[in-house]
Every structure is written in C-alpha cells, then in structure tokens.
C-alpha beads as a LAMMPS data file, in Angstrom:
LAMMPS data file: protein, C-alpha beads

400 atoms
399 bonds

1 atom types
1 bond types

-500.0 500.0 xlo xhi
-500.0 500.0 ylo yhi
-500.0 500.0 zlo zhi

Masses

1 110.0

Atoms # bond

1 1 1 -208.935 -256.105 216.575
2 1 1 -212.096 -254.668 215.044
3 1 1 -213.788 -256.176 212.006
4 1 1 -212.685 -253.165 209.939
5 1 1 -209.036 -254.153 210.519
6 1 1 -209.432 -257.553 208.883
7 1 1 -208.012 -258.068 205.362
8 1 1 -211.391 -258.563 203.621
9 1 1 -213.156 -255.726 205.379
10 1 1 -215.348 -253.830 202.913
11 1 1 -215.979 -256.875 200.701
12 1 1 -219.637 -257.908 200.452
13 1 1 -220.495 -261.487 199.484
14 1 1 -223.902 -262.809 198.446
15 1 1 -224.055 -266.514 199.270
16 1 1 -226.966 -268.028 197.331
17 1 1 -225.588 -271.572 197.454
18 1 1 -226.570 -274.591 199.558
19 1 1 -224.803 -277.323 201.498
20 1 1 -221.002 -276.922 201.695
21 1 1 -218.732 -276.219 198.726
22 1 1 -219.584 -272.673 197.622
23 1 1 -220.861 -271.688 201.095
24 1 1 -217.524 -272.808 202.570
25 1 1 -215.743 -270.265 200.381
26 1 1 -218.048 -267.581 201.777
27 1 1 -217.425 -268.803 205.331
28 1 1 -213.665 -268.467 204.922
29 1 1 -214.065 -264.945 203.573
30 1 1 -216.367 -264.076 206.467
31 1 1 -213.727 -265.160 208.973
32 1 1 -211.425 -262.504 207.542
33 1 1 -213.799 -259.571 207.552
34 1 1 -216.052 -259.900 204.506
35 1 1 -219.749 -259.183 205.012
36 1 1 -221.613 -262.384 204.130
37 1 1 -225.301 -262.218 203.254
38 1 1 -226.740 -265.723 203.073
39 1 1 -229.783 -265.603 200.788
40 1 1 -232.085 -268.574 201.380
41 1 1 -235.345 -269.838 199.982
42 1 1 -238.182 -268.544 202.207
43 1 1 -239.602 -272.079 202.244
44 1 1 -237.200 -273.767 204.659
45 1 1 -233.900 -272.177 203.671
46 1 1 -230.698 -274.086 202.984
47 1 1 -231.250 -277.858 203.490
48 1 1 -227.912 -277.897 205.347
49 1 1 -229.850 -276.378 208.272
50 1 1 -231.364 -279.808 208.885
51 1 1 -228.319 -281.975 208.104
52 1 1 -226.547 -283.739 210.947
53 1 1 -227.002 -283.564 214.702
54 1 1 -229.752 -281.457 216.219
55 1 1 -228.612 -278.565 218.407
56 1 1 -231.819 -278.108 220.363
57 1 1 -233.211 -275.396 218.087
58 1 1 -235.139 -276.285 214.901
59 1 1 -233.326 -275.773 211.593
60 1 1 -229.972 -275.082 213.262
61 1 1 -228.060 -278.358 213.420
62 1 1 -224.500 -278.499 214.666
63 1 1 -223.383 -278.805 211.031
64 1 1 -225.248 -275.602 210.171
65 1 1 -223.947 -273.715 213.190
66 1 1 -220.312 -274.405 212.388
67 1 1 -220.372 -274.022 208.588
68 1 1 -222.672 -270.985 208.389
69 1 1 -220.493 -269.032 210.796
70 1 1 -220.202 -265.262 210.433
71 1 1 -223.170 -265.050 208.050
72 1 1 -226.414 -263.083 208.136
73 1 1 -229.481 -264.803 206.748
74 1 1 -232.083 -263.159 204.541
75 1 1 -234.824 -264.938 202.618
76 1 1 -235.384 -264.517 198.877
77 1 1 -237.140 -266.518 196.175
78 1 1 -234.753 -266.188 193.270
79 1 1 -236.975 -267.910 190.694
80 1 1 -239.719 -265.311 191.129
81 1 1 -239.294 -262.223 188.882
82 1 1 -239.786 -259.956 191.887
83 1 1 -237.119 -261.842 193.818
84 1 1 -234.798 -261.769 190.827
85 1 1 -235.211 -257.992 190.636
86 1 1 -234.304 -257.627 194.308
87 1 1 -231.274 -259.828 193.775
88 1 1 -230.081 -257.674 190.891
89 1 1 -230.285 -254.632 193.152
90 1 1 -228.141 -256.460 195.699
91 1 1 -225.604 -257.489 193.060
92 1 1 -225.137 -253.835 192.129
93 1 1 -224.000 -253.199 195.708
94 1 1 -221.847 -256.340 196.169
95 1 1 -218.436 -257.702 195.266
96 1 1 -218.879 -261.480 195.146
97 1 1 -221.649 -263.989 194.447
98 1 1 -221.240 -267.642 195.472
99 1 1 -223.610 -270.100 193.765
100 1 1 -223.862 -273.838 193.176
101 1 1 -226.988 -274.370 191.093
102 1 1 -226.814 -276.738 188.160
103 1 1 -225.379 -275.004 185.072
104 1 1 -228.096 -273.074 183.274
105 1 1 -230.380 -272.619 186.286
106 1 1 -229.503 -269.002 186.988
107 1 1 -229.621 -268.277 183.265
108 1 1 -233.164 -269.693 183.178
109 1 1 -234.130 -267.225 185.917
110 1 1 -232.529 -264.303 184.091
111 1 1 -229.647 -264.175 186.575
112 1 1 -226.767 -265.634 184.568
113 1 1 -223.242 -264.282 184.430
114 1 1 -223.842 -262.116 181.385
115 1 1 -226.754 -260.346 183.090
116 1 1 -225.102 -259.908 186.475
117 1 1 -221.753 -258.735 185.093
118 1 1 -223.532 -256.083 183.058
119 1 1 -225.200 -254.814 186.232
120 1 1 -221.867 -254.872 188.085
121 1 1 -218.789 -255.065 185.786
122 1 1 -216.530 -255.591 188.799
123 1 1 -218.473 -258.590 190.108
124 1 1 -216.647 -261.820 190.940
125 1 1 -218.835 -264.920 190.769
126 1 1 -217.951 -268.345 192.147
127 1 1 -219.784 -271.076 190.250
128 1 1 -219.584 -274.553 191.789
129 1 1 -221.149 -277.654 190.266
130 1 1 -220.485 -281.359 190.111
131 1 1 -218.871 -281.329 186.669
132 1 1 -218.291 -277.634 185.871
133 1 1 -220.031 -275.226 183.516
134 1 1 -218.929 -277.032 180.335
135 1 1 -218.510 -280.550 178.993
136 1 1 -220.872 -283.448 178.238
137 1 1 -221.591 -284.114 181.936
138 1 1 -222.285 -280.516 182.980
139 1 1 -226.015 -281.120 183.534
140 1 1 -225.523 -284.115 185.818
141 1 1 -226.151 -283.652 189.560
142 1 1 -223.087 -283.970 191.733
143 1 1 -222.193 -284.372 195.396
144 1 1 -218.831 -284.824 197.074
145 1 1 -219.214 -288.598 197.245
146 1 1 -219.675 -288.682 193.466
147 1 1 -216.698 -286.353 193.020
148 1 1 -214.473 -288.638 195.131
149 1 1 -215.430 -291.552 192.900
150 1 1 -215.296 -289.772 189.549
151 1 1 -212.124 -287.840 190.400
152 1 1 -210.108 -290.973 191.194
153 1 1 -209.789 -290.788 194.986
154 1 1 -212.266 -293.505 195.961
155 1 1 -210.501 -296.026 193.720
156 1 1 -207.371 -295.558 195.844
157 1 1 -209.174 -295.815 199.188
158 1 1 -209.357 -299.010 201.223
159 1 1 -207.531 -302.330 201.271
160 1 1 -206.368 -303.991 198.043
161 1 1 -209.055 -306.127 196.459
162 1 1 -211.799 -305.007 198.821
163 1 1 -214.728 -302.584 198.582
164 1 1 -213.528 -299.000 198.088
165 1 1 -214.155 -297.002 201.262
166 1 1 -215.145 -293.440 202.010
167 1 1 -211.957 -291.331 201.861
168 1 1 -212.179 -289.506 205.173
169 1 1 -215.277 -287.333 205.423
170 1 1 -218.103 -287.840 202.948
171 1 1 -217.883 -284.065 202.388
172 1 1 -214.133 -283.873 201.754
173 1 1 -214.524 -282.867 198.102
174 1 1 -216.930 -280.088 199.054
175 1 1 -214.468 -278.558 201.490
176 1 1 -211.593 -278.881 199.023
177 1 1 -213.641 -277.186 196.317
178 1 1 -214.630 -274.417 198.711
179 1 1 -210.970 -273.766 199.500
180 1 1 -209.925 -273.785 195.841
181 1 1 -212.931 -271.590 195.118
182 1 1 -211.817 -269.100 197.757
183 1 1 -208.340 -268.984 196.208
184 1 1 -209.952 -268.276 192.837
185 1 1 -212.196 -265.550 194.227
186 1 1 -209.299 -263.815 195.973
187 1 1 -207.199 -263.880 192.793
188 1 1 -210.153 -262.535 190.815
189 1 1 -210.606 -259.732 193.352
190 1 1 -206.921 -258.900 193.026
191 1 1 -207.377 -258.668 189.247
192 1 1 -210.551 -256.611 189.717
193 1 1 -208.720 -254.154 191.938
194 1 1 -206.034 -253.723 189.270
195 1 1 -208.309 -253.510 186.222
196 1 1 -211.849 -252.829 187.446
197 1 1 -213.032 -255.964 185.652
198 1 1 -214.694 -258.912 187.346
199 1 1 -214.854 -262.527 186.215
200 1 1 -216.383 -265.850 187.197
201 1 1 -214.590 -268.777 188.817
202 1 1 -215.681 -272.159 187.415
203 1 1 -215.234 -274.987 189.950
204 1 1 -216.071 -278.659 189.372
205 1 1 -216.121 -280.833 192.491
206 1 1 -214.278 -283.724 190.842
207 1 1 -211.465 -281.478 189.583
208 1 1 -210.579 -280.390 193.117
209 1 1 -210.337 -284.044 194.121
210 1 1 -208.274 -285.002 191.078
211 1 1 -205.828 -282.109 191.605
212 1 1 -204.441 -283.542 194.870
213 1 1 -203.571 -287.071 193.663
214 1 1 -199.839 -286.277 193.323
215 1 1 -198.149 -288.202 190.454
216 1 1 -201.050 -290.429 189.433
217 1 1 -201.591 -288.632 186.093
218 1 1 -197.989 -288.265 184.862
219 1 1 -197.190 -291.840 185.933
220 1 1 -200.088 -293.270 183.901
221 1 1 -199.204 -291.084 180.916
222 1 1 -195.588 -292.269 181.125
223 1 1 -195.971 -296.020 181.415
224 1 1 -199.651 -296.922 181.817
225 1 1 -199.349 -297.689 185.542
226 1 1 -202.760 -297.821 187.251
227 1 1 -202.399 -297.047 190.919
228 1 1 -204.572 -299.322 193.048
229 1 1 -205.879 -299.182 196.605
230 1 1 -202.930 -299.208 198.983
231 1 1 -204.513 -299.835 202.380
232 1 1 -202.474 -298.129 205.080
233 1 1 -199.344 -297.586 203.002
234 1 1 -198.298 -295.898 199.785
235 1 1 -196.818 -297.231 196.577
236 1 1 -193.865 -294.811 196.610
237 1 1 -192.397 -295.202 200.111
238 1 1 -191.822 -297.789 202.831
239 1 1 -192.338 -297.967 205.778
240 1 1 -194.956 -295.277 205.424
241 1 1 -198.300 -296.062 207.038
242 1 1 -200.218 -297.045 210.153
243 1 1 -198.980 -299.426 212.807
244 1 1 -200.542 -300.995 215.922
245 1 1 -199.010 -300.451 219.334
246 1 1 -198.858 -302.757 222.328
247 1 1 -201.722 -301.010 224.117
248 1 1 -204.224 -301.552 221.300
249 1 1 -203.867 -298.116 219.742
250 1 1 -202.599 -296.964 216.342
251 1 1 -199.932 -294.559 215.161
252 1 1 -198.592 -293.284 211.845
253 1 1 -194.946 -293.466 210.809
254 1 1 -193.630 -291.718 207.694
255 1 1 -190.331 -292.701 206.083
256 1 1 -190.306 -291.070 202.675
257 1 1 -186.509 -290.967 202.338
258 1 1 -183.503 -293.175 203.015
259 1 1 -182.414 -290.758 205.726
260 1 1 -185.696 -291.152 207.546
261 1 1 -185.417 -294.937 207.389
262 1 1 -181.878 -294.754 208.743
263 1 1 -183.170 -292.786 211.728
264 1 1 -185.951 -295.327 212.271
265 1 1 -183.460 -298.211 212.218
266 1 1 -181.328 -296.400 214.815
267 1 1 -184.422 -295.931 216.977
268 1 1 -185.258 -299.629 216.598
269 1 1 -181.595 -300.546 217.229
270 1 1 -181.662 -302.586 214.023
271 1 1 -178.500 -301.937 212.029
272 1 1 -179.175 -305.198 210.186
273 1 1 -182.374 -303.720 208.695
274 1 1 -180.487 -300.643 207.602
275 1 1 -177.811 -302.751 205.928
276 1 1 -180.378 -304.793 204.007
277 1 1 -183.030 -302.188 203.229
278 1 1 -181.218 -298.872 203.383
279 1 1 -182.178 -297.954 199.833
280 1 1 -185.790 -297.116 199.008
281 1 1 -185.703 -299.488 196.024
282 1 1 -184.778 -302.377 198.318
283 1 1 -187.498 -301.476 200.797
284 1 1 -190.175 -301.325 198.113
285 1 1 -189.075 -304.730 196.806
286 1 1 -189.139 -306.173 200.323
287 1 1 -192.152 -304.194 201.525
288 1 1 -193.880 -307.038 203.414
289 1 1 -190.756 -308.004 205.353
290 1 1 -189.978 -304.389 206.269
291 1 1 -193.528 -303.698 207.431
292 1 1 -193.556 -306.882 209.522
293 1 1 -190.365 -305.840 211.304
294 1 1 -191.663 -302.347 212.046
295 1 1 -195.000 -303.708 213.258
296 1 1 -193.309 -306.177 215.592
297 1 1 -191.375 -303.257 217.053
298 1 1 -194.390 -300.955 217.512
299 1 1 -196.359 -303.781 219.138
300 1 1 -193.630 -304.154 221.762
301 1 1 -194.463 -300.782 223.366
302 1 1 -197.336 -298.447 224.138
303 1 1 -198.282 -295.924 221.505
304 1 1 -196.954 -293.020 223.552
305 1 1 -193.638 -294.803 224.045
306 1 1 -193.245 -295.558 220.329
307 1 1 -193.934 -291.917 219.465
308 1 1 -191.501 -290.763 222.147
309 1 1 -188.702 -292.995 220.830
310 1 1 -189.389 -291.888 217.253
311 1 1 -189.409 -288.229 218.254
312 1 1 -186.101 -288.593 220.076
313 1 1 -184.616 -289.995 216.858
314 1 1 -186.274 -287.342 214.644
315 1 1 -188.519 -289.878 212.929
316 1 1 -191.918 -288.456 211.865
317 1 1 -194.580 -290.262 213.927
318 1 1 -197.947 -289.349 215.353
319 1 1 -200.993 -290.890 216.962
320 1 1 -204.033 -291.892 214.920
321 1 1 -206.417 -289.651 216.802
322 1 1 -210.105 -290.021 217.450
323 1 1 -212.047 -286.835 218.135
324 1 1 -211.853 -287.732 221.829
325 1 1 -208.046 -287.801 221.531
326 1 1 -208.093 -284.446 219.759
327 1 1 -210.077 -282.766 222.533
328 1 1 -207.444 -283.861 225.089
329 1 1 -204.285 -283.304 223.062
330 1 1 -201.988 -280.525 224.374
331 1 1 -200.963 -279.446 220.864
332 1 1 -204.565 -278.803 219.849
333 1 1 -205.064 -276.888 223.109
334 1 1 -201.904 -274.811 222.759
335 1 1 -202.826 -273.789 219.215
336 1 1 -206.494 -273.197 220.147
337 1 1 -207.623 -275.334 217.211
338 1 1 -210.991 -275.750 218.920
339 1 1 -213.087 -272.725 219.811
340 1 1 -216.238 -272.624 221.929
341 1 1 -218.889 -270.044 221.054
342 1 1 -221.940 -269.321 223.196
343 1 1 -225.012 -269.358 220.946
344 1 1 -228.095 -267.617 222.365
345 1 1 -230.913 -270.097 222.813
346 1 1 -228.615 -273.086 222.338
347 1 1 -225.623 -272.679 224.629
348 1 1 -221.905 -273.355 224.119
349 1 1 -220.937 -274.952 220.802
350 1 1 -217.366 -276.081 220.075
351 1 1 -216.185 -275.773 216.468
352 1 1 -212.908 -275.839 214.512
353 1 1 -211.161 -272.483 214.747
354 1 1 -210.198 -270.174 211.886
355 1 1 -207.731 -271.281 209.234
356 1 1 -205.310 -270.125 207.913
357 1 1 -203.456 -268.289 210.695
358 1 1 -202.347 -264.758 209.820
359 1 1 -199.775 -263.178 212.111
360 1 1 -200.970 -259.561 211.821
361 1 1 -204.650 -259.871 210.889
362 1 1 -205.956 -263.195 212.206
363 1 1 -209.520 -264.118 211.352
364 1 1 -212.337 -264.455 213.848
365 1 1 -215.558 -266.293 214.530
366 1 1 -218.117 -263.682 215.524
367 1 1 -221.282 -265.792 215.256
368 1 1 -222.376 -269.291 214.324
369 1 1 -225.103 -270.268 211.845
370 1 1 -227.936 -267.680 211.877
371 1 1 -231.667 -268.161 212.187
372 1 1 -233.548 -268.136 208.894
373 1 1 -234.302 -264.614 207.695
374 1 1 -232.913 -262.871 210.753
375 1 1 -231.359 -260.127 208.586
376 1 1 -234.405 -259.392 206.426
377 1 1 -234.944 -256.028 208.100
378 1 1 -231.344 -254.981 207.546
379 1 1 -231.129 -256.222 203.936
380 1 1 -234.505 -255.057 202.635
381 1 1 -235.016 -252.052 204.889
382 1 1 -231.647 -250.477 205.682
383 1 1 -229.835 -251.701 202.566
384 1 1 -232.401 -251.690 199.730
385 1 1 -234.718 -249.085 201.251
386 1 1 -238.022 -251.006 201.154
387 1 1 -240.559 -249.687 203.630
388 1 1 -242.458 -251.915 206.050
389 1 1 -245.497 -252.156 203.772
390 1 1 -243.435 -253.287 200.796
391 1 1 -241.670 -255.903 202.881
392 1 1 -244.938 -257.230 204.281
393 1 1 -246.412 -257.514 200.791
394 1 1 -243.409 -259.500 199.548
395 1 1 -243.530 -261.730 202.617
396 1 1 -247.226 -262.391 202.059
397 1 1 -246.578 -263.867 198.604
398 1 1 -243.450 -265.782 199.647
399 1 1 -240.891 -263.719 197.741
400 1 1 -238.969 -262.930 200.933

Bonds

1 1 1 2
2 1 2 3
3 1 3 4
4 1 4 5
5 1 5 6
6 1 6 7
7 1 7 8
8 1 8 9
9 1 9 10
10 1 10 11
11 1 11 12
12 1 12 13
13 1 13 14
14 1 14 15
15 1 15 16
16 1 16 17
17 1 17 18
18 1 18 19
19 1 19 20
20 1 20 21
21 1 21 22
22 1 22 23
23 1 23 24
24 1 24 25
25 1 25 26
26 1 26 27
27 1 27 28
28 1 28 29
29 1 29 30
30 1 30 31
31 1 31 32
32 1 32 33
33 1 33 34
34 1 34 35
35 1 35 36
36 1 36 37
37 1 37 38
38 1 38 39
39 1 39 40
40 1 40 41
41 1 41 42
42 1 42 43
43 1 43 44
44 1 44 45
45 1 45 46
46 1 46 47
47 1 47 48
48 1 48 49
49 1 49 50
50 1 50 51
51 1 51 52
52 1 52 53
53 1 53 54
54 1 54 55
55 1 55 56
56 1 56 57
57 1 57 58
58 1 58 59
59 1 59 60
60 1 60 61
61 1 61 62
62 1 62 63
63 1 63 64
64 1 64 65
65 1 65 66
66 1 66 67
67 1 67 68
68 1 68 69
69 1 69 70
70 1 70 71
71 1 71 72
72 1 72 73
73 1 73 74
74 1 74 75
75 1 75 76
76 1 76 77
77 1 77 78
78 1 78 79
79 1 79 80
80 1 80 81
81 1 81 82
82 1 82 83
83 1 83 84
84 1 84 85
85 1 85 86
86 1 86 87
87 1 87 88
88 1 88 89
89 1 89 90
90 1 90 91
91 1 91 92
92 1 92 93
93 1 93 94
94 1 94 95
95 1 95 96
96 1 96 97
97 1 97 98
98 1 98 99
99 1 99 100
100 1 100 101
101 1 101 102
102 1 102 103
103 1 103 104
104 1 104 105
105 1 105 106
106 1 106 107
107 1 107 108
108 1 108 109
109 1 109 110
110 1 110 111
111 1 111 112
112 1 112 113
113 1 113 114
114 1 114 115
115 1 115 116
116 1 116 117
117 1 117 118
118 1 118 119
119 1 119 120
120 1 120 121
121 1 121 122
122 1 122 123
123 1 123 124
124 1 124 125
125 1 125 126
126 1 126 127
127 1 127 128
128 1 128 129
129 1 129 130
130 1 130 131
131 1 131 132
132 1 132 133
133 1 133 134
134 1 134 135
135 1 135 136
136 1 136 137
137 1 137 138
138 1 138 139
139 1 139 140
140 1 140 141
141 1 141 142
142 1 142 143
143 1 143 144
144 1 144 145
145 1 145 146
146 1 146 147
147 1 147 148
148 1 148 149
149 1 149 150
150 1 150 151
151 1 151 152
152 1 152 153
153 1 153 154
154 1 154 155
155 1 155 156
156 1 156 157
157 1 157 158
158 1 158 159
159 1 159 160
160 1 160 161
161 1 161 162
162 1 162 163
163 1 163 164
164 1 164 165
165 1 165 166
166 1 166 167
167 1 167 168
168 1 168 169
169 1 169 170
170 1 170 171
171 1 171 172
172 1 172 173
173 1 173 174
174 1 174 175
175 1 175 176
176 1 176 177
177 1 177 178
178 1 178 179
179 1 179 180
180 1 180 181
181 1 181 182
182 1 182 183
183 1 183 184
184 1 184 185
185 1 185 186
186 1 186 187
187 1 187 188
188 1 188 189
189 1 189 190
190 1 190 191
191 1 191 192
192 1 192 193
193 1 193 194
194 1 194 195
195 1 195 196
196 1 196 197
197 1 197 198
198 1 198 199
199 1 199 200
200 1 200 201
201 1 201 202
202 1 202 203
203 1 203 204
204 1 204 205
205 1 205 206
206 1 206 207
207 1 207 208
208 1 208 209
209 1 209 210
210 1 210 211
211 1 211 212
212 1 212 213
213 1 213 214
214 1 214 215
215 1 215 216
216 1 216 217
217 1 217 218
218 1 218 219
219 1 219 220
220 1 220 221
221 1 221 222
222 1 222 223
223 1 223 224
224 1 224 225
225 1 225 226
226 1 226 227
227 1 227 228
228 1 228 229
229 1 229 230
230 1 230 231
231 1 231 232
232 1 232 233
233 1 233 234
234 1 234 235
235 1 235 236
236 1 236 237
237 1 237 238
238 1 238 239
239 1 239 240
240 1 240 241
241 1 241 242
242 1 242 243
243 1 243 244
244 1 244 245
245 1 245 246
246 1 246 247
247 1 247 248
248 1 248 249
249 1 249 250
250 1 250 251
251 1 251 252
252 1 252 253
253 1 253 254
254 1 254 255
255 1 255 256
256 1 256 257
257 1 257 258
258 1 258 259
259 1 259 260
260 1 260 261
261 1 261 262
262 1 262 263
263 1 263 264
264 1 264 265
265 1 265 266
266 1 266 267
267 1 267 268
268 1 268 269
269 1 269 270
270 1 270 271
271 1 271 272
272 1 272 273
273 1 273 274
274 1 274 275
275 1 275 276
276 1 276 277
277 1 277 278
278 1 278 279
279 1 279 280
280 1 280 281
281 1 281 282
282 1 282 283
283 1 283 284
284 1 284 285
285 1 285 286
286 1 286 287
287 1 287 288
288 1 288 289
289 1 289 290
290 1 290 291
291 1 291 292
292 1 292 293
293 1 293 294
294 1 294 295
295 1 295 296
296 1 296 297
297 1 297 298
298 1 298 299
299 1 299 300
300 1 300 301
301 1 301 302
302 1 302 303
303 1 303 304
304 1 304 305
305 1 305 306
306 1 306 307
307 1 307 308
308 1 308 309
309 1 309 310
310 1 310 311
311 1 311 312
312 1 312 313
313 1 313 314
314 1 314 315
315 1 315 316
316 1 316 317
317 1 317 318
318 1 318 319
319 1 319 320
320 1 320 321
321 1 321 322
322 1 322 323
323 1 323 324
324 1 324 325
325 1 325 326
326 1 326 327
327 1 327 328
328 1 328 329
329 1 329 330
330 1 330 331
331 1 331 332
332 1 332 333
333 1 333 334
334 1 334 335
335 1 335 336
336 1 336 337
337 1 337 338
338 1 338 339
339 1 339 340
340 1 340 341
341 1 341 342
342 1 342 343
343 1 343 344
344 1 344 345
345 1 345 346
346 1 346 347
347 1 347 348
348 1 348 349
349 1 349 350
350 1 350 351
351 1 351 352
352 1 352 353
353 1 353 354
354 1 354 355
355 1 355 356
356 1 356 357
357 1 357 358
358 1 358 359
359 1 359 360
360 1 360 361
361 1 361 362
362 1 362 363
363 1 363 364
364 1 364 365
365 1 365 366
366 1 366 367
367 1 367 368
368 1 368 369
369 1 369 370
370 1 370 371
371 1 371 372
372 1 372 373
373 1 373 374
374 1 374 375
375 1 375 376
376 1 376 377
377 1 377 378
378 1 378 379
379 1 379 380
380 1 380 381
381 1 381 382
382 1 382 383
383 1 383 384
384 1 384 385
385 1 385 386
386 1 386 387
387 1 387 388
388 1 388 389
389 1 389 390
390 1 390 391
391 1 391 392
392 1 392 393
393 1 393 394
394 1 394 395
395 1 395 396
396 1 396 397
397 1 397 398
398 1 398 399
399 1 399 400
C-alpha cells in the first residue's frame, strides 16, 4: 500500500510541540498517511531528543526515535518575527497545528488562534497544556506526573495507607491526552470538511486522566464515598486482582460478575466457595477470605498451569508480563505488536507497532525520529520557495 492510499493522505500537520502529548497526536496521524512537519527550535530542538536511553547518535535517544516516528524535522525560531512570518506562511498551506506551549505564549508571539485562523479559516489547532486554556490554574506548568496527581489517579495507586505510587508509566497522562487530542482533531477535520470552518481543540492533561476513572465522580456525588488506594484489587469486584503462583511469578484474574466467579470455583473444584460467596455482595463483604482462598490455589501451581486451568474454564486470566516476557510471548509475535526498523547510522530499533489496526488501510511506520533540521531544504526551499541565499541568511542569525 502506498502512502497516498492511507486514510489521512493529503493532510499536513505542523507539530510545534515538545515532549509527548501533542506530538503523540501528530505521530498517530503520521502513521495513517498525514505529512508531519516537526518544527523545532534551532538551538537544540525538542528536549525529548535527549530524554531516555542513548541510541548511539547524539540527540536521537530511543525515546525520540520511537515517538517522533514518521516525522520530518525543520528548524524554526517561532519567537523571532522573521520566524513567525515563516510559520504563518506554513499555516496557510497546512491543515493542523499541534502545540503545547503555556496558554498565552503563542498569542505573545503574534501566533494565537485568532491570527492563525484568519490566515487559514479551515485550520484545526490542537492546544495541549497542563490545565487547559481557561480557569484559575491555566498559567501553571504541567507534566503528566502532575496530571496523574491532580486528576485523581495517583490517589488511587498503591497499597492502602502507603505512599501513592506512579500509576504505570510516568508519561501515561501525556499519551492519553495525545490520543484524546487525536480524536478531537479528527472530529474537527470532519466538521471542517462539511463546513469549511476550522476550530481549536483544548486539551488539559489532568482532564484526560480524570475521564477514565469510571464511577468515581457519580459515586462521590451520590453518597460522598471517597475511593481510596486499592492495591492489587478493586472496590467493585472480587476476586479481581493479582495473585502469586507457585513458581514465583504473578498473574491477573478478573471476576467482575457472579458468572465469572462460578467458573473460577468450578476450575478450583470448590463448590463450597460458590455456595458461600456466589453473590458479589457476599464476596465484597468477605473479600479477605475469598482472596486468601484464591491465592492458596494459585500458589499450588505454576503460573502457566493456573492460566491454562482458568482458560479451560473460560475464566479471564493472564500473566503479569515484564518486557522480557512480552518479547517472547506468541500472542505479541502473532499480532506483530513489536516492529523492528533499521535506522541508518544507528541500526535496528524495535518499537511498538501502529495502533489502531484498520482492516483495509492499516497504518505504517516509514521512519523513526529524524535528525534535527533534516527537512530544512524541503520546507524552506521546495515548499516556501526561499532561495539558497535567503536560507543561509536566516541560518546565520538562528531563525532556522
């Protein structure tokens, strides 16, 4: 399949953001055919280039290579009037801008929404910040770790009464916001195609985190219940958590319904447990006793054997995988969840493959994170029509 066959072919995105959230939206769009121009400060570029594990080439860490996939890098100093003018010319020829400066920064440079939408009435602009474009906290700096805390997720993470822990990746909120941002951009493009009118998408990191906390809000509004850290389980179901196996490994078992618990009891050959705790209400009241019985059972076998017995009885169960487990797992291999790309000057780099999976027009990874300014000739010469002398003069003063 050629790039022109992909669903976002013909869409041009200017990614002027840094780190993960807004750039992740652009990365997703690039996997499905959009042309992504990553505009970076000439003085070092996106700091994400230097975050994480070195790849063997300066300013192209493994984190940069995987998350700046399918992008072309050009350098531009946006807070210089000459750079701002060049950016406006690009906006006139583009469909989407992704940015994550603090609210008011682009406006200070003369590049706010009102200015850009007048240049291009069909423009869609993704605006990501810690607290959104409005509200009393809008000027505060924000990172994903702060969003996890402020949005309510960190409070739920860890063992009861102990220090709240990092909920998964420290960047989880960034990725979630990038995905929600991509949904917003695609809906805005759909509206633009129908009406010719663009709009901006306002994303706050903490709101993406808060959105996925299931019933926590309506439950508090109803009866004032404050959900606390739940360790390996959940307040609404039992047994539903992580259990040790006899070979020193861990697995997850999920029994969200009475039917699932009935199947687990059959697998355990424990009709007495089913008789006593068959109803969810009874299991929640006797949580500690139920969990102790299930743990004693899982400890009596290897992890693979427990999962096999559960699978035979149609009980949801799965291994708690390390990345080493993931690289060896046949399901990951069959679905090609990992993809290895040969990067000139660096060698093979293995990254997560494209998501989501489309049956007719699947996305692709054409390249991994680019070198700084590698597309300057294309952007400023072929695209904007600057001759070599003009480009050299702008380079000499650090505008590009």
